N, CA, C and O atoms as a CHARMM CRD file, in Angstrom:
* protein
*
  276
    1    1 MET  N      0.84900  -1.17500   0.00000 PROA 1      0.00000
    2    1 MET  CA     0.00000   0.00000   0.00000 PROA 1      0.00000
    3    1 MET  C      0.89300   1.23700   0.00000 PROA 1      0.00000
    4    1 MET  O      1.89400   1.30100   0.71400 PROA 1      0.00000
    5    2 ILE  N      0.51600   2.19600  -0.80100 PROA 2      0.00000
    6    2 ILE  CA     1.23800   3.45900  -0.90500 PROA 2      0.00000
    7    2 ILE  C      0.26600   4.56900  -0.53900 PROA 2      0.00000
    8    2 ILE  O     -0.89600   4.54900  -0.94500 PROA 2      0.00000
    9    3 ARG  N      0.74500   5.52900   0.22500 PROA 3      0.00000
   10    3 ARG  CA    -0.11100   6.64700   0.63800 PROA 3      0.00000
   11    3 ARG  C      0.65300   7.95000   0.49000 PROA 3      0.00000
   12    3 ARG  O      1.86800   8.00400   0.68300 PROA 3      0.00000
   13    4 TRP  N     -0.07900   8.99800   0.14500 PROA 4      0.00000
   14    4 TRP  CA     0.50500  10.33400   0.18800 PROA 4      0.00000
   15    4 TRP  C     -0.62100  11.34900   0.30000 PROA 4      0.00000
   16    4 TRP  O     -1.78100  11.06500   0.00100 PROA 4      0.00000
   17    5 LYS  N     -0.24000  12.53900   0.73800 PROA 5      0.00000
   18    5 LYS  CA    -1.20200  13.62800   0.87200 PROA 5      0.00000
   19    5 LYS  C     -1.39500  14.26000  -0.50100 PROA 5      0.00000
   20    5 LYS  O     -0.42200  14.59200  -1.17800 PROA 5      0.00000
   21    6 ALA  N     -2.64400  14.42700  -0.90900 PROA 6      0.00000
   22    6 ALA  CA    -2.95600  15.04400  -2.19600 PROA 6      0.00000
   23    6 ALA  C     -2.47100  16.48900  -2.20300 PROA 6      0.00000
   24    6 ALA  O     -2.56800  17.19300  -1.19900 PROA 6      0.00000
   25    7 ASP  N     -1.94700  16.92100  -3.35200 PROA 7      0.00000
   26    7 ASP  CA    -1.52300  18.31900  -3.46800 PROA 7      0.00000
   27    7 ASP  C     -2.76100  19.21200  -3.60100 PROA 7      0.00000
   28    7 ASP  O     -3.88800  18.72300  -3.68400 PROA 7      0.00000
   29    8 ASP  N     -2.53300  20.51300  -3.62000 PROA 8      0.00000
   30    8 ASP  CA    -3.65900  21.46200  -3.64300 PROA 8      0.00000
   31    8 ASP  C     -4.56000  21.27400  -4.85500 PROA 8      0.00000
   32    8 ASP  O     -5.78400  21.32000  -4.73000 PROA 8      0.00000
   33    9 GLU  N     -3.96800  21.06200  -6.02700 PROA 9      0.00000
   34    9 GLU  CA    -4.77000  20.90000  -7.24500 PROA 9      0.00000
   35    9 GLU  C     -5.64600  19.65300  -7.18100 PROA 9      0.00000
   36    9 GLU  O     -6.82300  19.70200  -7.53900 PROA 9      0.00000
   37   10 LEU  N     -5.08200  18.54300  -6.72800 PROA 10     0.00000
   38   10 LEU  CA    -5.86200  17.31400  -6.60100 PROA 10     0.00000
   39   10 LEU  C     -6.93200  17.46000  -5.52400 PROA 10     0.00000
   40   10 LEU  O     -8.04200  16.95900  -5.69700 PROA 10     0.00000
   41   11 ASN  N     -6.63000  18.12500  -4.43300 PROA 11     0.00000
   42   11 ASN  CA    -7.63000  18.36200  -3.38700 PROA 11     0.00000
   43   11 ASN  C     -8.83700  19.11700  -3.93300 PROA 11     0.00000
   44   11 ASN  O     -9.97800  18.78500  -3.61100 PROA 11     0.00000
   45   12 VAL  N     -8.58700  20.13200  -4.75900 PROA 12     0.00000
   46   12 VAL  CA    -9.68900  20.90700  -5.33800 PROA 12     0.00000
   47   12 VAL  C    -10.53600  20.01400  -6.25400 PROA 12     0.00000
   48   12 VAL  O    -11.76500  20.04100  -6.19100 PROA 12     0.00000
   49   13 LEU  N     -9.87000  19.22300  -7.10200 PROA 13     0.00000
   50   13 LEU  CA   -10.60700  18.31700  -7.98400 PROA 13     0.00000
   51   13 LEU  C    -11.45400  17.32700  -7.18000 PROA 13     0.00000
   52   13 LEU  O    -12.61100  17.07600  -7.51800 PROA 13     0.00000
   53   14 LEU  N    -10.87400  16.76800  -6.11900 PROA 14     0.00000
   54   14 LEU  CA   -11.61100  15.79600  -5.30200 PROA 14     0.00000
   55   14 LEU  C    -12.79100  16.44500  -4.58300 PROA 14     0.00000
   56   14 LEU  O    -13.85700  15.83900  -4.47900 PROA 14     0.00000
   57   15 GLN  N    -12.61600  17.65300  -4.09400 PROA 15     0.00000
   58   15 GLN  CA   -13.73700  18.34800  -3.45500 PROA 15     0.00000
   59   15 GLN  C    -14.87100  18.56100  -4.44200 PROA 15     0.00000
   60   15 GLN  O    -16.04000  18.37700  -4.10300 PROA 15     0.00000
   61   16 ARG  N    -14.52900  18.94600  -5.65400 PROA 16     0.00000
   62   16 ARG  CA   -15.55500  19.14100  -6.68600 PROA 16     0.00000
   63   16 ARG  C    -16.20500  17.81200  -7.05700 PROA 16     0.00000
   64   16 ARG  O    -17.42600  17.73600  -7.19500 PROA 16     0.00000
   65   17 TYR  N    -15.40200  16.77200  -7.21600 PROA 17     0.00000
   66   17 TYR  CA   -15.90400  15.44000  -7.57900 PROA 17     0.00000
   67   17 TYR  C    -16.86700  14.91200  -6.52600 PROA 17     0.00000
   68   17 TYR  O    -17.97700  14.48600  -6.84500 PROA 17     0.00000
   69   18 TYR  N    -16.43800  14.94400  -5.27700 PROA 18     0.00000
   70   18 TYR  CA   -17.31000  14.43500  -4.20400 PROA 18     0.00000
   71   18 TYR  C    -18.47100  15.37500  -3.91000 PROA 18     0.00000
   72   18 TYR  O    -19.42400  14.99100  -3.23200 PROA 18     0.00000
   73   19 GLY  N    -18.39700  16.59900  -4.41200 PROA 19     0.00000
   74   19 GLY  CA   -19.51600  17.53500  -4.30800 PROA 19     0.00000
   75   19 GLY  C    -20.56300  17.30800  -5.38000 PROA 19     0.00000
   76   19 GLY  O    -21.60100  17.97000  -5.38900 PROA 19     0.00000
   77   20 GLY  N    -20.29300  16.36000  -6.29900 PROA 20     0.00000
   78   20 GLY  CA   -21.28600  16.00200  -7.29700 PROA 20     0.00000
   79   20 GLY  C    -20.98900  16.46800  -8.71500 PROA 20     0.00000
   80   20 GLY  O    -21.77700  16.21500  -9.62600 PROA 20     0.00000
   81   21 GLU  N    -19.86900  17.14100  -8.91200 PROA 21     0.00000
   82   21 GLU  CA   -19.54800  17.61200 -10.26300 PROA 21     0.00000
   83   21 GLU  C    -19.07300  16.44100 -11.12000 PROA 21     0.00000
   84   21 GLU  O    -18.21400  15.66300 -10.70500 PROA 21     0.00000
   85   22 GLY  N    -19.62700  16.32800 -12.28400 PROA 22     0.00000
   86   22 GLY  CA   -19.28600  15.22200 -13.17300 PROA 22     0.00000
   87   22 GLY  C    -18.10300  15.53900 -14.07700 PROA 22     0.00000
   88   22 GLY  O    -17.65800  16.68300 -14.17300 PROA 22     0.00000
   89   23 GLY  N    -17.61100  14.50700 -14.73200 PROA 23     0.00000
   90   23 GLY  CA   -16.56600  14.68200 -15.72500 PROA 23     0.00000
   91   23 GLY  C    -15.17300  14.91500 -15.19700 PROA 23     0.00000
   92   23 GLY  O    -14.29900  15.34500 -15.95000 PROA 23     0.00000
   93   24 LEU  N    -14.93400  14.64400 -13.91900 PROA 24     0.00000
   94   24 LEU  CA   -13.62900  14.93700 -13.32600 PROA 24     0.00000
   95   24 LEU  C    -12.76400  13.70400 -13.11300 PROA 24     0.00000
   96   24 LEU  O    -11.56000  13.82900 -12.88900 PROA 24     0.00000
   97   25 TRP  N    -13.35600  12.51400 -13.17900 PROA 25     0.00000
   98   25 TRP  CA   -12.60500  11.30600 -12.79900 PROA 25     0.00000
   99   25 TRP  C    -11.36100  11.11500 -13.65900 PROA 25     0.00000
  100   25 TRP  O    -10.31700  10.72800 -13.13500 PROA 25     0.00000
  101   26 SER  N    -11.44000  11.37200 -14.95700 PROA 26     0.00000
  102   26 SER  CA   -10.26800  11.16600 -15.80600 PROA 26     0.00000
  103   26 SER  C     -9.13300  12.10600 -15.42300 PROA 26     0.00000
  104   26 SER  O     -7.97200  11.70100 -15.47000 PROA 26     0.00000
  105   27 ARG  N     -9.42600  13.33400 -15.04800 PROA 27     0.00000
  106   27 ARG  CA    -8.38700  14.27400 -14.60000 PROA 27     0.00000
  107   27 ARG  C     -7.78500  13.83500 -13.27300 PROA 27     0.00000
  108   27 ARG  O     -6.57600  13.93600 -13.06700 PROA 27     0.00000
  109   28 ILE  N     -8.63600  13.34800 -12.37400 PROA 28     0.00000
  110   28 ILE  CA    -8.15800  12.86700 -11.08400 PROA 28     0.00000
  111   28 ILE  C     -7.24100  11.66900 -11.29300 PROA 28     0.00000
  112   28 ILE  O     -6.14600  11.60900 -10.73600 PROA 28     0.00000
  113   29 ARG  N     -7.69300  10.73100 -12.08900 PROA 29     0.00000
  114   29 ARG  CA    -6.89600   9.52700 -12.35400 PROA 29     0.00000
  115   29 ARG  C     -5.57500   9.86600 -13.04200 PROA 29     0.00000
  116   29 ARG  O     -4.54700   9.25400 -12.75200 PROA 29     0.00000
  117   30 GLU  N     -5.60400  10.82400 -13.93900 PROA 30     0.00000
  118   30 GLU  CA    -4.38800  11.24800 -14.63400 PROA 30     0.00000
  119   30 GLU  C     -3.36100  11.81300 -13.64600 PROA 30     0.00000
  120   30 GLU  O     -2.17000  11.51900 -13.74900 PROA 30     0.00000
  121   31 GLN  N     -3.82000  12.61500 -12.70000 PROA 31     0.00000
  122   31 GLN  CA    -2.89800  13.17300 -11.71100 PROA 31     0.00000
  123   31 GLN  C     -2.28700  12.07700 -10.84700 PROA 31     0.00000
  124   31 GLN  O     -1.09200  12.10800 -10.55400 PROA 31     0.00000
  125   32 VAL  N     -3.10300  11.11000 -10.44000 PROA 32     0.00000
  126   32 VAL  CA    -2.59600  10.01000  -9.61700 PROA 32     0.00000
  127   32 VAL  C     -1.62300   9.15500 -10.43300 PROA 32     0.00000
  128   32 VAL  O     -0.57100   8.76500  -9.92700 PROA 32     0.00000
  129   33 THR  N     -1.96300   8.86600 -11.67300 PROA 33     0.00000
  130   33 THR  CA    -1.08900   8.07300 -12.53800 PROA 33     0.00000
  131   33 THR  C      0.24300   8.77800 -12.76500 PROA 33     0.00000
  132   33 THR  O      1.29400   8.13700 -12.74900 PROA 33     0.00000
  133   34 ASP  N      0.20900  10.08900 -12.97600 PROA 34     0.00000
  134   34 ASP  CA     1.44900  10.85700 -13.14600 PROA 34     0.00000
  135   34 ASP  C      2.34000  10.74100 -11.91500 PROA 34     0.00000
  136   34 ASP  O      3.55300  10.57100 -12.03700 PROA 34     0.00000
  137   35 GLU  N      1.74500  10.83200 -10.73700 PROA 35     0.00000
  138   35 GLU  CA     2.52600  10.70900  -9.50000 PROA 35     0.00000
  139   35 GLU  C      3.10900   9.30500  -9.35800 PROA 35     0.00000
  140   35 GLU  O      4.25700   9.15300  -8.94300 PROA 35     0.00000
  141   36 LEU  N      2.33300   8.28500  -9.69800 PROA 36     0.00000
  142   36 LEU  CA     2.84400   6.91800  -9.63300 PROA 36     0.00000
  143   36 LEU  C      4.01900   6.73400 -10.58300 PROA 36     0.00000
  144   36 LEU  O      5.00000   6.07700 -10.23500 PROA 36     0.00000
  145   37 ARG  N      3.93100   7.30400 -11.77200 PROA 37     0.00000
  146   37 ARG  CA     5.04400   7.21400 -12.73300 PROA 37     0.00000
  147   37 ARG  C      6.28500   7.90700 -12.18900 PROA 37     0.00000
  148   37 ARG  O      7.39400   7.39000 -12.32200 PROA 37     0.00000
  149   38 ARG  N      6.10500   9.08400 -11.57100 PROA 38     0.00000
  150   38 ARG  CA     7.24200   9.79300 -10.97500 PROA 38     0.00000
  151   38 ARG  C      7.92800   8.93200  -9.92400 PROA 38     0.00000
  152   38 ARG  O      9.14100   9.01500  -9.73000 PROA 38     0.00000
  153   39 ARG  N      7.14000   8.10900  -9.25100 PROA 39     0.00000
  154   39 ARG  CA     7.67400   7.22300  -8.21500 PROA 39     0.00000
  155   39 ARG  C      8.16200   5.89100  -8.77500 PROA 39     0.00000
  156   39 ARG  O      8.65200   5.04100  -8.03200 PROA 39     0.00000
  157   40 GLY  N      8.02500   5.71100 -10.09900 PROA 40     0.00000
  158   40 GLY  CA     8.49100   4.48800 -10.74100 PROA 40     0.00000
  159   40 GLY  C      7.58400   3.29600 -10.52400 PROA 40     0.00000
  160   40 GLY  O      8.04000   2.15300 -10.54300 PROA 40     0.00000
  161   41 ILE  N      6.29800   3.55500 -10.31800 PROA 41     0.00000
  162   41 ILE  CA     5.33800   2.48200 -10.03600 PROA 41     0.00000
  163   41 ILE  C      4.43600   2.28600 -11.24900 PROA 41     0.00000
  164   41 ILE  O      3.80200   3.22900 -11.72200 PROA 41     0.00000
  165   42 GLU  N      4.38500   1.06500 -11.74000 PROA 42     0.00000
  166   42 GLU  CA     3.55200   0.71000 -12.89700 PROA 42     0.00000
  167   42 GLU  C      2.62900  -0.43700 -12.50700 PROA 42     0.00000
  168   42 GLU  O      2.79900  -1.04000 -11.44700 PROA 42     0.00000
  169   43 GLY  N      1.65100  -0.74100 -13.36100 PROA 43     0.00000
  170   43 GLY  CA     0.78000  -1.88700 -13.14900 PROA 43     0.00000
  171   43 GLY  C     -0.59500  -1.49800 -12.64100 PROA 43     0.00000
  172   43 GLY  O     -0.87900  -0.32700 -12.38900 PROA 43     0.00000
  173   44 ALA  N     -1.44200  -2.50800 -12.49600 PROA 44     0.00000
  174   44 ALA  CA    -2.82500  -2.30600 -12.06600 PROA 44     0.00000
  175   44 ALA  C     -2.87300  -1.89000 -10.59700 PROA 44     0.00000
  176   44 ALA  O     -2.19100  -2.47900  -9.75900 PROA 44     0.00000
  177   45 ARG  N     -3.66300  -0.89900 -10.29500 PROA 45     0.00000
  178   45 ARG  CA    -3.77000  -0.35300  -8.93200 PROA 45     0.00000
  179   45 ARG  C     -5.20700   0.01600  -8.60500 PROA 45     0.00000
  180   45 ARG  O     -5.96600   0.45600  -9.46900 PROA 45     0.00000
  181   46 HSD  N     -5.56400  -0.16900  -7.34600 PROA 46     0.00000
  182   46 HSD  CA    -6.81300   0.38300  -6.82300 PROA 46     0.00000
  183   46 HSD  C     -6.47600   1.76500  -6.29600 PROA 46     0.00000
  184   46 HSD  O     -5.48200   1.94600  -5.59100 PROA 46     0.00000
  185   47 ILE  N     -7.30400   2.73500  -6.63800 PROA 47     0.00000
  186   47 ILE  CA    -7.11400   4.11300  -6.18300 PROA 47     0.00000
  187   47 ILE  C     -8.24800   4.44200  -5.22200 PROA 47     0.00000
  188   47 ILE  O     -9.42500   4.31900  -5.56200 PROA 47     0.00000
  189   48 ARG  N     -7.87500   4.85900  -4.02400 PROA 48     0.00000
  190   48 ARG  CA    -8.88200   5.30300  -3.04300 PROA 48     0.00000
  191   48 ARG  C     -8.44700   6.64800  -2.48400 PROA 48     0.00000
  192   48 ARG  O     -7.28000   7.02900  -2.57800 PROA 48     0.00000
  193   49 PHE  N     -9.39900   7.35700  -1.90500 PROA 49     0.00000
  194   49 PHE  CA    -9.12000   8.64600  -1.27800 PROA 49     0.00000
  195   49 PHE  C     -9.79000   8.67000   0.09000 PROA 49     0.00000
  196   49 PHE  O    -10.90800   8.18200   0.25600 PROA 49     0.00000
  197   50 ARG  N     -9.10400   9.23600   1.04900 PROA 50     0.00000
  198   50 ARG  CA    -9.66500   9.37600   2.39400 PROA 50     0.00000
  199   50 ARG  C     -9.63000  10.85800   2.76200 PROA 50     0.00000
  200   50 ARG  O     -8.59400  11.51800   2.68300 PROA 50     0.00000
  201   51 ARG  N    -10.79200  11.35300   3.16400 PROA 51     0.00000
  202   51 ARG  CA   -10.89800  12.76200   3.56800 PROA 51     0.00000
  203   51 ARG  C    -10.21800  12.94400   4.91100 PROA 51     0.00000
  204   51 ARG  O    -10.44900  12.17400   5.84300 PROA 51     0.00000
  205   52 ARG  N     -9.38500  13.95700   5.00700 PROA 52     0.00000
  206   52 ARG  CA    -8.69800  14.34300   6.24600 PROA 52     0.00000
  207   52 ARG  C     -9.06000  15.78800   6.56000 PROA 52     0.00000
  208   52 ARG  O     -9.62600  16.49200   5.72400 PROA 52     0.00000
  209   53 ASP  N     -8.73100  16.22000   7.76300 PROA 53     0.00000
  210   53 ASP  CA    -9.01900  17.60600   8.15000 PROA 53     0.00000
  211   53 ASP  C     -8.34000  18.61500   7.22400 PROA 53     0.00000
  212   53 ASP  O     -8.87400  19.69800   6.98500 PROA 53     0.00000
  213   54 ASP  N     -7.16900  18.26000   6.70600 PROA 54     0.00000
  214   54 ASP  CA    -6.39300  19.19700   5.88700 PROA 54     0.00000
  215   54 ASP  C     -6.40700  18.84600   4.39800 PROA 54     0.00000
  216   54 ASP  O     -5.56700  19.34200   3.64800 PROA 54     0.00000
  217   55 GLY  N     -7.33200  18.01100   3.96000 PROA 55     0.00000
  218   55 GLY  CA    -7.42500  17.64000   2.55000 PROA 55     0.00000
  219   55 GLY  C     -7.63900  16.14500   2.41000 PROA 55     0.00000
  220   55 GLY  O     -8.18400  15.49700   3.30300 PROA 55     0.00000
  221   56 TYR  N     -7.20700  15.60700   1.28500 PROA 56     0.00000
  222   56 TYR  CA    -7.40200  14.17900   1.01600 PROA 56     0.00000
  223   56 TYR  C     -6.07500  13.43400   1.05800 PROA 56     0.00000
  224   56 TYR  O     -5.01700  13.97900   0.74200 PROA 56     0.00000
  225   57 GLU  N     -6.16600  12.18600   1.45400 PROA 57     0.00000
  226   57 GLU  CA    -5.04800  11.26800   1.39300 PROA 57     0.00000
  227   57 GLU  C     -5.29600  10.32400   0.21300 PROA 57     0.00000
  228   57 GLU  O     -6.40000   9.80400   0.05000 PROA 57     0.00000
  229   58 VAL  N     -4.27100  10.10800  -0.60200 PROA 58     0.00000
  230   58 VAL  CA    -4.34800   9.17300  -1.72300 PROA 58     0.00000
  231   58 VAL  C     -3.85800   7.82600  -1.21800 PROA 58     0.00000
  232   58 VAL  O     -2.79900   7.73900  -0.59500 PROA 58     0.00000
  233   59 ILE  N     -4.62300   6.77800  -1.48400 PROA 59     0.00000
  234   59 ILE  CA    -4.26900   5.42800  -1.04400 PROA 59     0.00000
  235   59 ILE  C     -4.25600   4.53200  -2.27700 PROA 59     0.00000
  236   59 ILE  O     -5.25600   4.40800  -2.98500 PROA 59     0.00000
  237   60 ILE  N     -3.11800   3.91700  -2.51700 PROA 60     0.00000
  238   60 ILE  CA    -2.93600   3.07100  -3.69000 PROA 60     0.00000
  239   60 ILE  C     -2.65200   1.65400  -3.21600 PROA 60     0.00000
  240   60 ILE  O     -1.77300   1.42600  -2.38500 PROA 60     0.00000
  241   61 GLU  N     -3.41100   0.70500  -3.75800 PROA 61     0.00000
  242   61 GLU  CA    -3.20600  -0.70900  -3.43400 PROA 61     0.00000
  243   61 GLU  C     -3.00000  -1.49500  -4.71900 PROA 61     0.00000
  244   61 GLU  O     -3.58700  -1.17100  -5.75100 PROA 61     0.00000
  245   62 ASP  N     -2.17100  -2.52000  -4.65700 PROA 62     0.00000
  246   62 ASP  CA    -1.93600  -3.39200  -5.79400 PROA 62     0.00000
  247   62 ASP  C     -3.23300  -4.09100  -6.18400 PROA 62     0.00000
  248   62 ASP  O     -3.98100  -4.55500  -5.32400 PROA 62     0.00000
  249   63 ALA  N     -3.49100  -4.16300  -7.47600 PROA 63     0.00000
  250   63 ALA  CA    -4.71400  -4.81100  -7.96800 PROA 63     0.00000
  251   63 ALA  C     -4.39000  -5.98400  -8.89000 PROA 63     0.00000
  252   63 ALA  O     -5.24800  -6.42800  -9.65400 PROA 63     0.00000
  253   64 SER  N     -3.18200  -6.47700  -8.82500 PROA 64     0.00000
  254   64 SER  CA    -2.79500  -7.53500  -9.75700 PROA 64     0.00000
  255   64 SER  C     -3.66400  -8.78700  -9.61500 PROA 64     0.00000
  256   64 SER  O     -3.87000  -9.50000 -10.59700 PROA 64     0.00000
  257   65 GLY  N     -4.16500  -9.06200  -8.44300 PROA 65     0.00000
  258   65 GLY  CA    -5.02100 -10.21800  -8.23500 PROA 65     0.00000
  259   65 GLY  C     -6.40900 -10.05300  -8.79700 PROA 65     0.00000
  260   65 GLY  O     -7.18100 -11.01200  -8.81600 PROA 65     0.00000
  261   66 TYR  N     -6.75300  -8.85600  -9.25700 PROA 66     0.00000
  262   66 TYR  CA    -8.09500  -8.57400  -9.77400 PROA 66     0.00000
  263   66 TYR  C     -8.11800  -8.39600 -11.27100 PROA 66     0.00000
  264   66 TYR  O     -9.15400  -8.02300 -11.82000 PROA 66     0.00000
  265   67 GLU  N     -7.01900  -8.64700 -11.95300 PROA 67     0.00000
  266   67 GLU  CA    -6.96600  -8.45800 -13.39300 PROA 67     0.00000
  267   67 GLU  C     -7.85700  -9.48900 -14.09400 PROA 67     0.00000
  268   67 GLU  O     -8.01900 -10.61700 -13.62800 PROA 67     0.00000
  269   68 VAL  N     -8.42100  -9.07200 -15.21200 PROA 68     0.00000
  270   68 VAL  CA    -9.29600  -9.92700 -16.00800 PROA 68     0.00000
  271   68 VAL  C     -8.45500 -11.01400 -16.66100 PROA 68     0.00000
  272   68 VAL  O     -7.39000 -10.74200 -17.21500 PROA 68     0.00000
  273   69 GLU  N     -8.94200 -12.24300 -16.59100 PROA 69     0.00000
  274   69 GLU  CA    -8.20600 -13.35900 -17.18300 PROA 69     0.00000
  275   69 GLU  C     -8.50500 -13.49600 -18.65000 PROA 69     0.00000
  276   69 GLU  O     -7.96900 -14.38700 -19.30800 PROA 69     0.00000
């Protein structure tokens, strides 16, 4: 499991997304994917977010066991 605090731009997108605004998931996923690439992490991943007092926490879990056969 990998965790990090969302930056300001991602926090704003997540607030809008969870507030009901549509069409944001691809931008959110792109930001998370870019960060994973910067960290040298590839492959299937579950992406979750946890609301904190100071913004969102990004939680990444390996999803290799859930790949389509």
